[in-house]
Backbone as CSV, one residue per row, in Angstrom:
resi,resn,N_x,N_y,N_z,CA_x,CA_y,CA_z,C_x,C_y,C_z
1,MET,-6.643,57.231,7.125,-6.898,58.665,7.562,-8.016,58.207,7.929
2,PRO,-8.506,59.254,8.606,-9.726,59.739,9.405,-11.128,59.942,8.449
3,LEU,-12.182,59.924,8.417,-12.891,60.508,7.541,-13.947,60.742,7.768
4,LEU,-14.909,61.584,8.238,-16.127,61.629,9.073,-17.618,62.220,8.167
5,VAL,-18.068,61.778,7.409,-19.499,62.149,6.434,-20.372,62.546,7.218
6,VAL,-20.953,63.627,7.733,-22.153,63.653,8.149,-23.449,64.977,6.942
7,GLY,-24.491,64.839,6.674,-24.996,64.815,5.662,-24.410,65.435,4.021
8,ASN,-23.642,66.805,3.938,-23.286,67.754,3.039,-21.672,67.877,3.325
9,PHE,-21.845,67.545,4.732,-20.572,68.107,5.772,-19.067,67.017,5.402
10,ARG,-17.926,67.101,5.257,-17.371,66.230,5.260,-15.463,66.975,5.923
11,GLU,-15.237,65.333,6.765,-13.632,66.361,7.301,-13.447,65.089,7.218
12,ARG,-11.728,65.258,6.967,-10.889,63.710,6.114,-10.039,63.924,7.025
13,ALA,-9.641,64.672,7.924,-8.527,64.273,8.874,-9.268,64.670,10.148
14,PHE,-8.310,63.615,11.327,-9.675,63.864,12.825,-8.351,65.147,13.271
15,GLU,-9.414,66.279,13.622,-9.188,67.383,14.405,-10.802,67.518,15.489
16,ALA,-10.610,67.720,16.695,-11.550,67.146,17.369,-12.162,68.507,17.042
17,GLY,-11.868,69.733,16.979,-12.820,70.850,16.707,-13.356,70.693,15.942
18,ALA,-12.350,70.329,14.847,-14.133,69.656,13.760,-15.384,69.129,13.649
19,TRP,-14.200,68.025,13.731,-15.298,67.038,13.951,-16.664,67.112,15.343
20,ASN,-16.263,68.103,16.646,-17.740,68.271,17.533,-17.793,69.469,16.486
21,ASN,-18.103,70.416,15.573,-18.487,71.305,15.184,-19.661,71.196,14.125
22,VAL,-19.239,69.896,13.630,-20.379,69.012,12.008,-20.946,68.131,13.472
23,LEU,-20.473,67.283,14.423,-21.306,66.228,14.777,-22.710,67.831,15.684
24,THR,-22.089,69.114,16.037,-23.175,69.459,16.699,-24.071,70.367,15.969
25,THR,-23.374,70.946,14.657,-24.410,71.361,13.600,-25.666,70.068,13.177
26,ALA,-25.226,68.825,12.720,-26.047,67.811,12.154,-26.536,67.770,13.957
27,GLY,-26.319,68.683,15.106,-27.773,67.786,15.925,-27.875,67.097,17.097
28,TYR,-25.952,66.414,17.207,-25.466,65.564,17.815,-25.691,65.754,19.034
29,PRO,-26.205,65.219,20.150,-26.364,66.149,21.652,-23.970,65.644,21.611
30,GLU,-24.175,66.895,23.033,-22.204,67.095,23.024,-22.289,66.148,23.946
31,THR,-23.149,65.271,25.264,-23.290,64.460,25.991,-23.873,63.553,25.885
32,SER,-24.248,62.280,26.504,-24.843,61.080,26.203,-26.079,61.170,26.862
33,LYS,-26.835,60.715,26.629,-28.222,61.656,27.180,-28.965,59.998,27.854
34,LEU,-28.033,58.792,26.714,-28.559,57.457,27.901,-28.725,57.706,29.293
35,PRO,-29.050,57.253,30.537,-29.255,56.935,31.922,-27.845,56.174,31.961
36,LYS,-27.195,55.881,33.406,-25.443,56.023,33.377,-25.625,54.159,33.683
37,SER,-26.763,54.058,33.864,-26.947,52.096,34.058,-27.007,51.570,32.801
38,TYR,-27.484,52.000,32.230,-27.961,51.559,30.196,-26.358,50.114,29.854
39,ARG,-26.477,49.209,29.954,-25.816,48.917,28.871,-26.314,48.214,27.442
40,ASN,-25.256,48.182,26.682,-25.673,47.447,24.951,-25.781,46.327,25.734
41,PRO,-26.899,45.601,25.203,-27.335,44.179,24.701,-26.433,43.479,24.312
42,PRO,-26.218,41.832,24.328,-25.363,41.031,24.096,-25.443,41.061,22.562
43,ALA,-24.585,40.715,22.080,-24.500,40.584,19.964,-25.425,39.463,19.473
44,THR,-25.756,39.169,18.915,-26.293,38.245,18.169,-26.197,37.862,17.157
45,ALA,-26.558,36.436,16.379,-26.070,36.610,15.257,-26.913,37.255,14.380
46,ALA,-26.958,37.641,12.898,-28.059,38.174,12.016,-28.867,36.638,11.804
47,ALA,-27.820,35.607,12.023,-28.281,34.441,10.994,-28.790,33.191,11.653
48,PRO,-29.093,33.015,12.014,-28.524,31.314,13.003,-27.813,30.435,12.134
49,PRO,-27.088,29.641,12.708,-25.774,29.105,11.972,-26.792,27.744,11.166
50,THR,-26.153,27.842,10.247,-26.972,26.167,9.425,-25.668,24.805,9.859
51,VAL,-25.935,23.876,9.693,-26.359,22.846,10.633,-24.386,22.242,9.232
52,SER,-24.220,22.613,8.130,-22.430,22.950,7.826,-21.760,23.996,8.433
53,GLU,-22.390,25.088,9.463,-21.158,25.611,9.663,-21.376,25.760,10.943
54,LYS,-21.912,24.071,12.168,-20.977,24.303,13.124,-20.191,23.374,13.080
55,ARG,-19.264,24.277,13.904,-17.787,23.449,14.506,-17.354,23.078,15.932
56,PRO,-16.628,22.250,16.765,-16.417,21.940,16.953,-15.272,22.550,17.805
57,PRO,-15.452,23.192,19.121,-14.482,24.113,19.658,-13.089,23.796,19.124
58,ALA,-12.423,24.897,19.113,-10.411,24.669,19.181,-10.084,23.502,19.845
59,ASN,-10.820,24.167,21.140,-9.421,23.075,22.050,-10.287,21.490,22.010
60,THR,-10.826,20.868,21.303,-11.441,19.672,21.507,-10.941,18.933,20.953
61,PRO,-11.057,17.396,21.026,-9.877,16.810,20.715,-9.671,16.304,19.216
62,ALA,-8.528,15.686,19.108,-8.883,15.596,17.237,-9.350,14.245,17.899
63,ALA,-9.040,12.957,18.532,-10.578,12.407,18.369,-11.108,12.321,18.114
64,ALA,-12.014,13.197,18.804,-13.338,13.668,19.017,-14.153,14.222,17.975
65,ARG,-12.895,14.770,16.886,-13.317,16.457,15.539,-13.731,14.927,14.760
66,PRO,-14.615,15.513,13.972,-15.369,14.589,12.249,-13.719,14.692,11.688
67,ALA,-14.647,13.426,11.000,-13.341,12.556,10.179,-13.420,13.849,8.271
68,THR,-12.610,14.628,7.890,-12.835,15.530,7.388,-12.527,14.826,5.713
69,SER,-13.125,13.091,5.581,-13.217,12.688,4.248,-14.221,12.833,3.501
70,ASP,-15.511,13.258,4.032,-15.995,13.683,3.585,-16.216,14.975,3.130
71,LEU,-15.246,15.761,2.372,-15.229,17.155,1.565,-14.005,16.507,0.236
72,PRO,-14.959,17.300,-0.157,-14.709,16.762,-1.920,-12.609,16.570,-2.303
73,PRO,-12.304,16.456,-3.475,-10.578,15.975,-3.669,-10.278,17.622,-4.930
74,ALA,-9.548,17.593,-4.587,-8.688,19.259,-5.332,-9.274,18.835,-6.547
75,THR,-9.612,19.347,-7.556,-9.378,19.326,-8.917,-8.526,20.384,-8.987
76,GLY,-8.180,20.372,-10.669,-7.418,21.128,-11.562,-5.467,20.713,-11.451
77,ASN,-4.855,21.393,-10.818,-3.363,21.526,-10.936,-3.453,21.574,-9.283
78,ALA,-4.448,21.350,-8.550,-3.850,21.022,-7.234,-2.024,20.484,-7.019
79,PRO,-2.052,20.483,-6.094,-0.357,19.486,-5.691,-1.345,18.124,-4.897
80,PRO,-0.591,17.037,-4.657,-1.504,15.786,-4.418,-1.315,15.972,-2.694
81,GLY,-2.671,15.363,-2.085,-3.488,15.631,-0.821,-3.859,16.696,-0.665
82,PHE,-4.107,17.959,-1.484,-4.567,19.423,-1.226,-6.545,18.522,-1.348
83,ARG,-6.937,18.826,0.170,-7.902,19.267,0.181,-8.804,20.802,0.328
84,PHE,-10.324,20.512,0.613,-10.797,21.831,0.609,-11.318,21.918,2.224
């Protein structure tokens, strides 16, 4: 269910006129004020990946991927051969 909260105004369902009224009342412009040539910058990671998070691409052949033997074996009542 759509929900729009702007300040003390709360619209619980989508109705274009009501949403436009709330946004106009809050001071949002009715049309974009950005130049026509504006493009959002490319996305960047919030934090750089750590060494343990780096993985080969999915299309890398299995022979080129690192072995999973460095992973610890499952504990508890995990079935035989189960690994994380």
